[in-house]
ROROMI-175912 format. One record per atom (N, C-alpha, C, O): residue in one letter; x, y, z. Coordinates in steps of 0.02 Angstrom, whole numbers, padded with zeros to 5 digits, always signed. Layout:
N
AXYZ;...
END
This chain:
74
M-00600-00174+01007;M-00608-00124+00955;M-00547-00119+00910;M-00554-00113+00849;L-00486-00123+00940;L-00425-00119+00900;L-00420-00175+00847;L-00400-00161+00790;P-00437-00238+00864;P-00435-00291+00813;P-00479-00274+00752;P-00460-00287+00695;L-00539-00246+00766;L-00585-00229+00712;L-00555-00174+00667;L-00559-00179+00606;V-00525-00123+00697;V-00495-00068+00660;V-00437-00094+00618;V-00431-00075+00560;A-00396-00138+00646;A-00340-00167+00609;A-00363-00208+00550;A-00334-00204+00496;K-00417-00246+00560;K-00444-00286+00505;K-00473-00241+00451;K-00467-00257+00392;V-00503-00186+00469;V-00529-00139+00419;V-00472-00112+00378;V-00477-00108+00317;F-00416-00093+00410;F-00357-00070+00375;F-00332-00125+00326;F-00313-00110+00269;G-00333-00186+00347;G-00312-00240+00304;G-00356-00249+00244;G-00332-00260+00188;I-00422-00245+00254;I-00469-00251+00200;I-00463-00193+00151;I-00463-00203+00090;V-00457-00134+00178;V-00451-00073+00135;V-00385-00078+00094;V-00384-00059+00035;G-00333-00102+00125;G-00268-00109+00091;G-00273-00158+00032;G-00249-00143-00023;V-00304-00214+00043;V-00311-00265-00009;V-00356-00238-00066;V-00342-00249-00125;L-00409-00203-00046;L-00454-00175-00097;L-00419-00121-00139;L-00427-00119-00200;C-00380-00078-00105;C-00343-00026-00143;C-00294-00057-00192;C-00292-00036-00250;I-00256-00106-00170;I-00206-00136-00214;I-00241-00172-00272;I-00219-00169-00330;T-00297-00206-00257;T-00334-00241-00311;T-00362-00190-00360;T-00357-00199-00420;Y-00391-00136-00335;Y-00418-00083-00378;Y-00362-00051-00420;Y-00371-00036-00479;G-00303-00042-00389;G-00248-00011-00424;G-00225-00049-00485;G-00198-00019-00532;I-00235-00113-00485;I-00216-00154-00543;I-00255-00133-00605;I-00230-00137-00661;F-00315-00111-00595;F-00359-00093-00651;F-00355-00019-00672;F-00384+00000-00723;V-00320+00021-00634;V-00314+00092-00650;V-00263+00100-00707;V-00210+00070-00706;K-00282+00140-00756;K-00240+00146-00816;K-00186+00198-00809;K-00131+00188-00835;K-00198+00255-00775;K-00148+00307-00767;K-00097+00285-00717;K-00114+00267-00661;E-00034+00285-00737;E+00019+00257-00697;E+00030+00292-00630;E+00041+00260-00579;V+00025+00359-00630;V+00034+00396-00568;V-00022+00380-00518;V-00009+00368-00459;H-00085+00379-00543;H-00142+00364-00500;H-00136+00293-00474;H-00153+00279-00417;Q-00113+00247-00516;Q-00103+00177-00496;Q-00054+00173-00439;Q-00067+00139-00390;D+00003+00208-00445;D+00054+00206-00393;D+00030+00240-00328;D+00048+00218-00274;I-00011+00292-00333;I-00039+00323-00273;I-00085+00274-00236;I-00082+00267-00175;I-00126+00241-00274;I-00172+00191-00245;I-00133+00133-00215;I-00150+00109-00161;F-00081+00110-00249;F-00037+00058-00223;F-00005+00079-00157;F-00002+00040-00109;A+00020+00141-00155;A+00052+00167-00093;A+00002+00170-00037;A+00019+00151+00020;L-00058+00194-00049;L-00110+00196+00003;L-00127+00125+00028;L-00134+00114+00088;G-00135+00080-00019;G-00148+00011+00000;G-00091-00020+00039;G-00101-00058+00086;G-00031-00003+00019;G+00029-00028+00055;G+00032-00002+00126;G+00050-00039+00172;V+00015+00062+00135;V+00016+00090+00204;V-00037+00058+00246;V-00025+00041+00304;A-00097+00048+00217;A-00151+00015+00254;A-00132-00056+00275;A-00146-00078+00331;L-00100-00093+00229;L-00079-00161+00245;L-00019-00160+00295;L-00011-00206+00335;L+00021-00107+00291;L+00074-00101+00341;L+00045-00092+00412;L+00070-00122+00459;V-00006-00052+00418;V-00039-00043+00483;V-00064-00112+00507;V-00055-00130+00565;Y-00095-00149+00464;Y-00121-00216+00481;Y-00065-00263+00501;Y-00072-00300+00550;S-00011-00262+00464;S+00044-00308+00477;S+00079-00290+00542;S+00104-00334+00577;V+00082-00226+00559;V+00110-00205+00623;V+00066-00230+00681;V+00091-00251+00733;Y+00001-00226+00671;Y-00046-00251+00721;Y-00034-00328+00731;Y-00036-00353+00787;L-00022-00363+00675;L-00011-00436+00680;L+00060-00451+00706;L+00073-00507+00727;R+00104-00402+00704;R+00175-00411+00723;R+00207-00467+00681;R+00242-00511+00707;D+00194-00463+00617;D+00220-00513+00569;D+00288-00490+00544;D+00293-00441+00507;P+00342-00526+00563;P+00410-00504+00545;P+00427-00508+00470;P+00476-00478+00448;I+00388-00543+00433;I+00400-00547+00360;I+00356-00497+00324;I+00379-00464+00278;F+00294-00490+00343;F+00246-00447+00311;F+00262-00373+00320;F+00251-00334+00274;I+00288-00354+00378;I+00304-00284+00392;I+00357-00256+00342;I+00346-00205+00310;P+00416-00290+00336;P+00465-00264+00288;P+00440-00266+00217;P+00457-00223+00177;L+00400-00317+00200;L+00373-00325+00133;L+00330-00265+00115;L+00335-00238+00060;Q+00287-00244+00163;Q+00243-00185+00150;Q+00282-00121+00147;Q+00266-00076+00109;I+00334-00116+00188;I+00376-00055+00186;I+00409-00051+00118;I+00411+00003+00088;I+00436-00105+00093;I+00469-00105+00028;I+00420-00090-00027;I+00435-00051-00072;F+00361-00121-00024;F+00309-00110-00075;F+00287-00037-00077;F+00280-00008-00130;T+00277-00008-00018;T+00255+00062-00015;T+00310+00109-00040;T+00296+00155-00078;L+00372+00097-00019;L+00427+00138-00042;L+00437+00132-00117;L+00452+00182-00151;A+00428+00073-00144;A+00435+00064-00218;A+00381+00103-00254;A+00394+00134-00306;S+00321+00103-00228;S+00266+00142-00260;S+00281+00216-00256;S+00271+00252-00305;L+00305+00239-00198;L+00322+00311-00191;L+00381+00330-00237;L+00381+00384-00266;Y+00430+00286-00243;Y+00487+00300-00288;Y+00462+00303-00361;Y+00484+00345-00399;E+00418+00260-00379;E+00391+00260-00446;E+00354+00326-00461;E+00361+00353-00516;I+00317+00351-00412;I+00283+00417-00420;I+00336+00471-00430;I+00331+00511-00476;Y+00387+00471-00386;Y+00441+00520-00393;Y+00474+00518-00461;Y+00484+00569-00493;K+00490+00457-00484;K+00523+00447-00548;K+00480+00472-00606;K+00506+00505-00651;I+00417+00458-00605;I+00371+00480-00657;I+00365+00557-00657;I+00365+00587-00711;K+00361+00587-00599;K+00352+00659-00594;K+00415+00696-00615;K+00409+00751-00642;H+00473+00668-00606;H+00536+00702-00620;H+00567+00685-00686;H+00620+00712-00702;T+00537+00641-00725;T+00564+00626-00791;T+00524+00659-00847;T+00543+00655-00905;K+00471+00693-00830;K+00430+00726-00882;K+00448+00799-00888;K+00419+00835-00929;
END
């Protein structure tokens, strides 16, 4: 059961990030990227991939920072 759940997180993550590319509003795009990054982080932790885990952490943090920056510069 756990492998199936992990794969679903991976699929949802890829779909979120792909969808986020087409979103026009920057804040919404970054929220979708962050959600996709977290989902892919769950999948990469399941895989125990030492390269993919830090990559997803950095990607997610960058998306969250971008949201913070947009919200606090207006």
